[in-house]
LUMGUNU-338104 format. One record per residue (C-alpha): residue number from 0; residue in one letter; z, y, x. Coordinates in pm, 1 decimal, padded with zeros to 6 digits, always signed. Example, Ala and Ser with C-alpha at 12.3 -4.5 7.8 and 13.67 -1.06 7.14 Angstrom:
REC resi resn        Z        Y        X
REC    0    a +00780.0 -00450.0 +01230.0
REC    1    s +00714.0 -00106.0 +01367.0
END
This chain:
REC resi resn        Z        Y        X
REC    0    m +00000.0 +00000.0 +00000.0
REC    1    e +00062.0 +00234.4 +00294.5
REC    2    p -00307.4 +00260.5 +00397.4
REC    3    l -00391.8 +00363.4 +00041.8
REC    4    i -00131.1 +00638.0 +00050.4
REC    5    g -00282.6 +00771.2 +00372.3
REC    6    a -00632.7 +00763.5 +00225.2
REC    7    l -00509.5 +00934.2 -00090.1
REC    8    a -00336.7 +01203.2 +00118.0
REC    9    v -00655.6 +01272.0 +00315.5
REC   10    t -00861.2 +01287.1 -00006.4
REC   11    v -00618.8 +01530.7 -00167.9
REC   12    l -00610.4 +01743.6 +00148.5
REC   13    a -00991.9 +01751.8 +00165.2
REC   14    a -01022.6 +01845.5 -00202.0
REC   15    a -00759.2 +02117.4 -00167.4
REC   16    t -00933.3 +02259.4 +00140.8
REC   17    a -01270.4 +02261.8 -00034.8
REC   18    g -01119.1 +02431.5 -00339.1
REC   19    l -00944.4 +02695.2 -00129.8
REC   20    l -01261.6 +02769.2 +00064.5
REC   21    q -01455.2 +02804.0 -00261.9
REC   22    l -01195.8 +03043.8 -00403.2
REC   23    w -01188.0 +03241.5 -00079.6
REC   24    g -01569.4 +03271.6 -00082.6
REC   25    m -01571.3 +03395.8 -00442.0
REC   26    r -01295.8 +03645.2 -00366.1
REC   27    m -01466.9 +03778.6 -00053.9
REC   28    s -01807.6 +03822.2 -00218.1
REC   29    k -01878.4 +04167.2 -00350.1
REC   30    g -02023.2 +04048.4 -00677.4
REC   31    r -02309.8 +03845.2 -00802.1
REC   32    a -02611.6 +03791.2 -00581.9
REC   33    s -02921.7 +03979.6 -00681.1
REC   34    e -03243.0 +03791.8 -00758.2
REC   35    p -03405.3 +03854.4 -00416.0
REC   36    q -03093.0 +03717.7 -00247.7
REC   37    k -03122.5 +03389.5 -00439.3
REC   38    v -03479.3 +03321.5 -00320.7
REC   39    p -03506.6 +03102.7 -00009.8
REC   40    f -03595.9 +03297.0 +00304.4
REC   41    l -03968.1 +03274.6 +00375.4
REC   42    g -04036.3 +03558.5 +00615.1
REC   43    g -03986.0 +03812.1 +00339.4
REC   44    a -04267.6 +03673.9 +00123.4
REC   45    t -04231.6 +03514.0 -00215.7
REC   46    p -04310.3 +03140.6 -00209.5
REC   47    n -04639.7 +03061.5 -00381.6
REC   48    t -04584.8 +02689.4 -00441.6
REC   49    h -04295.4 +02458.6 -00506.8
REC   50    a -04151.5 +02297.9 -00193.8
REC   51    w -04245.4 +01943.7 -00299.5
REC   52    q -04613.0 +02035.1 -00339.1
REC   53    r -04661.1 +02080.7 +00034.1
REC   54    y -04620.6 +01712.8 +00123.6
REC   55    h -04886.2 +01454.2 +00059.1
REC   56    v -04776.8 +01137.5 -00118.8
REC   57    r -04870.8 +00920.2 +00180.8
REC   58    y -04571.8 +01055.9 +00372.3
REC   59    y -04333.1 +00890.9 +00128.4
REC   60    s -04479.5 +00545.1 +00183.7
REC   61    m -04465.4 +00595.9 +00560.5
REC   62    t -04101.8 +00698.8 +00524.6
REC   63    l -04018.7 +00384.2 +00329.4
REC   64    l -04187.4 +00172.8 +00595.1
REC   65    f -03993.1 +00352.2 +00868.4
REC   66    i -03668.3 +00288.7 +00682.5
REC   67    a -03753.2 -00081.5 +00657.1
REC   68    f -03803.0 -00105.0 +01034.1
REC   69    e -03497.1 +00111.0 +01099.3
REC   70    m -03271.9 -00103.3 +00881.4
REC   71    e -03400.0 -00411.4 +01057.5
REC   72    m -03307.9 -00276.5 +01399.0
REC   73    m -02977.9 -00131.6 +01282.8
REC   74    f -02856.7 -00471.9 +01164.2
REC   75    m -03004.6 -00679.5 +01445.7
REC   76    y -02795.4 -00528.1 +01724.9
REC   77    p -02453.2 -00612.7 +01576.4
REC   78    w -02594.6 -00944.5 +01456.7
REC   79    a -02668.2 -01043.7 +01815.3
REC   80    v -02296.7 -01017.2 +01890.8
REC   81    v -02194.5 -01211.7 +01580.3
REC   82    f -02458.3 -01479.4 +01641.4
REC   83    v -02266.0 -01610.6 +01941.4
REC   84    a -01955.7 -01672.9 +01731.0
REC   85    e -02116.8 -01785.3 +01403.2
REC   86    g -02410.7 -01992.4 +01524.2
REC   87    i -02664.7 -02133.8 +01279.9
REC   88    k -02507.0 -01964.9 +00976.9
REC   89    a -02579.1 -01623.1 +01126.4
REC   90    m -02932.8 -01735.3 +01209.0
REC   91    v -03000.7 -01834.5 +00846.0
REC   92    e -02855.1 -01508.2 +00713.7
REC   93    m -03068.0 -01299.5 +00950.8
REC   94    g -03372.9 -01504.4 +00853.8
REC   95    m -03314.0 -01421.7 +00487.4
REC   96    f -03264.3 -01054.3 +00571.8
REC   97    l -03585.8 -01040.5 +00773.9
REC   98    a -03773.8 -01225.1 +00498.4
REC   99    i -03670.9 -00961.4 +00244.5
REC  100    l -03777.8 -00678.9 +00475.8
REC  101    s -04101.8 -00859.4 +00554.5
REC  102    v -04189.9 -00864.6 +00185.6
REC  103    g -04161.5 -00484.7 +00181.8
REC  104    i -04369.4 -00449.5 +00496.3
REC  105    l -04637.8 -00687.1 +00365.1
REC  106    y -04647.5 -00492.8 +00039.2
REC  107    g -04700.2 -00172.7 +00235.3
REC  108    w -04973.0 -00337.2 +00439.4
REC  109    r -05144.9 -00452.3 +00120.2
REC  110    e -05125.1 -00098.3 -00018.6
REC  111    g -05287.2 +00040.4 +00297.9
REC  112    i -04994.5 +00225.9 +00450.2
REC  113    f -05111.0 +00150.1 +00802.5
REC  114    k -05450.1 +00316.4 +00741.7
REC  115    w -05399.5 +00683.1 +00820.4
REC  116    q -05679.3 +00884.1 +00661.6
END
């Protein structure tokens, strides 16, 4: 029960600090922000398009593929340490993990992610 009390204390302290900082910011501000102050800074110009319109849809599929490779590498390094202690069980679990990621990579390949046009 003691670790939970410590975690609860840290959570309460973090929430109290965030609340106090929010109140302090509202108190220190001189009023409401005007409309030009709410617009994101863009060299003084008004943005012509929405931020999401600037990126082509192919970047999202490349990002998903990158995440698949990244997750694979992130879990393979600690697995190499555990493999020595666990043996064949760890090998089967990593095989299942890689099979699931391979399905995603093969799907991306089928959809033409690797063809940059």
